[in-house]
C-alpha positions as CSV (number, residue, x, y, z in Angstrom):
1,X,0.0,0.0,0.0
2,X,1.3,3.5,-0.9
3,X,1.9,5.8,2.0
4,X,1.5,9.5,1.4
5,X,2.8,12.0,4.0
6,X,1.6,15.7,3.9
7,X,2.9,18.3,6.3
8,X,0.4,21.1,7.2
9,X,0.1,24.2,9.3
10,X,-2.4,24.6,12.1
11,X,-4.7,26.2,12.0
12,X,-5.1,25.1,8.4
13,X,-4.1,27.9,6.0
14,X,-5.4,28.3,2.5
15,X,-2.0,26.9,1.3
16,X,-2.2,23.9,3.6
17,X,-5.7,23.2,2.5
18,X,-4.6,23.1,-1.2
19,X,-1.6,20.9,-0.4
20,X,-3.8,18.6,1.7
21,X,-6.4,18.5,-1.1
22,X,-3.7,17.2,-3.5
23,X,-2.4,14.7,-1.0
24,X,-5.9,13.3,-0.5
25,X,-6.3,12.9,-4.2
26,X,-2.9,11.2,-4.6
27,X,-3.7,8.7,-1.7
28,X,-7.1,7.9,-3.4
29,X,-5.6,7.6,-6.9
30,X,-3.0,5.1,-5.6
31,X,-5.4,3.3,-3.2
32,X,-3.0,4.3,-0.3
33,X,-2.9,5.6,3.2
34,X,-2.4,9.2,4.2
35,X,-0.4,10.7,7.1
36,X,-1.3,14.3,8.0
37,X,1.7,15.8,9.8
38,X,1.9,19.0,11.9
39,X,5.0,20.1,13.7
40,X,4.7,22.1,16.9
41,X,7.8,24.3,17.4
42,X,9.4,24.3,20.8
43,X,10.3,27.9,20.6
44,X,6.9,29.1,19.5
45,X,5.0,28.1,22.6
46,X,1.8,27.1,20.7
47,X,0.8,23.6,20.3
48,X,-2.0,21.5,18.8
49,X,-2.9,17.9,19.5
50,X,-3.9,15.2,17.1
51,X,-7.6,15.5,17.9
52,X,-7.6,19.2,17.1
53,X,-5.7,18.6,13.8
54,X,-8.1,15.8,12.8
55,X,-11.1,18.0,13.7
56,X,-9.8,20.8,11.5
57,X,-9.1,18.6,8.6
58,X,-12.4,16.8,8.8
59,X,-14.2,20.1,9.1
60,X,-12.9,21.1,5.7
61,X,-12.7,17.8,3.9
62,X,-15.2,15.6,5.7
63,X,-14.4,12.2,7.3
64,X,-11.5,10.6,5.5
65,X,-10.6,6.9,5.5
66,X,-7.1,5.5,5.9
67,X,-5.7,8.6,7.5
68,X,-3.3,9.0,10.4
69,X,-2.8,12.3,12.2
70,X,0.6,12.9,13.7
71,X,1.8,15.9,15.7
72,X,5.5,16.2,16.4
73,X,7.4,18.7,18.3
74,X,10.8,20.1,17.2
75,X,13.0,23.1,16.7
76,X,13.1,23.0,12.9
77,X,9.9,22.2,11.0
78,X,11.9,21.0,8.0
79,X,14.0,18.6,10.0
80,X,10.9,17.1,11.7
81,X,9.2,16.6,8.3
82,X,12.2,14.7,6.9
83,X,12.5,12.6,10.1
84,X,8.8,11.7,9.8
85,X,9.1,10.9,6.1
86,X,11.9,8.5,7.0
87,X,10.3,7.0,10.1
88,X,7.0,6.4,8.2
89,X,8.8,4.9,5.3
90,X,6.7,7.1,3.1
91,X,6.4,6.4,-0.6
92,X,5.2,9.9,-1.5
93,X,5.6,13.3,0.2
94,X,3.2,16.1,-0.9
95,X,4.7,19.4,0.0
96,X,3.7,23.0,-0.9
97,X,6.2,25.1,-2.9
98,X,6.8,27.4,0.1
99,X,7.9,24.5,2.2
100,X,10.1,23.2,-0.6
101,X,12.0,26.5,-0.7
102,X,12.6,26.3,3.0
103,X,13.8,22.7,2.6
104,X,16.2,23.8,-0.1
105,X,17.8,26.3,2.3
106,X,18.3,23.6,4.9
107,X,19.7,21.2,2.2
108,X,22.2,23.8,1.1
109,X,23.7,23.6,4.6
110,X,24.4,19.9,4.3
111,X,24.9,19.2,0.6
112,X,25.9,20.9,-2.6
113,X,22.9,19.4,-4.3
114,X,19.8,21.2,-3.0
115,X,17.5,19.1,-5.2
116,X,15.0,17.8,-2.6
117,X,13.3,15.3,-4.9
118,X,16.7,13.7,-5.9
119,X,17.8,13.7,-2.3
120,X,14.6,12.0,-1.0
121,X,14.6,9.5,-3.8
122,X,18.2,8.5,-3.2
123,X,18.2,8.6,0.6
124,X,14.7,7.8,1.6
125,X,13.3,6.2,-1.6
126,X,10.4,8.8,-1.6
127,X,8.7,10.6,-4.4
128,X,8.0,14.3,-3.8
129,X,5.0,16.0,-5.3
130,X,5.2,19.7,-5.1
131,X,1.9,21.7,-5.0
132,X,1.9,25.4,-6.0
133,X,-0.3,26.4,-3.1
134,X,0.0,30.1,-3.7
135,X,-2.8,30.4,-6.2
136,X,-5.9,32.1,-5.0
């Protein structure tokens, strides 16, 4: 079964909703499971729990089947996302373009090849689908 991971902000932003919409479609197309991920930042002092995340997603998209909701806490959103993709053994990561640009900045610190898709494929065996979530 294909596992799709999608990181989102909470409360759900318009960009997160568009990215989540694409992830739901990918999971359905591939008859897969979906993991909705939110990262609470230590330094920000705000936190959400899985129930709140699930309620927000279902309020917008209705009840979804084959979905897990995960809330992690970390210092860097990008690092926590990559750790979760690896821990879940995700086949597909659906990420908004804004998140991709942040991930590129992180990658430049560690490698001279900031191509996230190539990196995830070679290190995590994961396909990356980028969603241009900036459209209105």
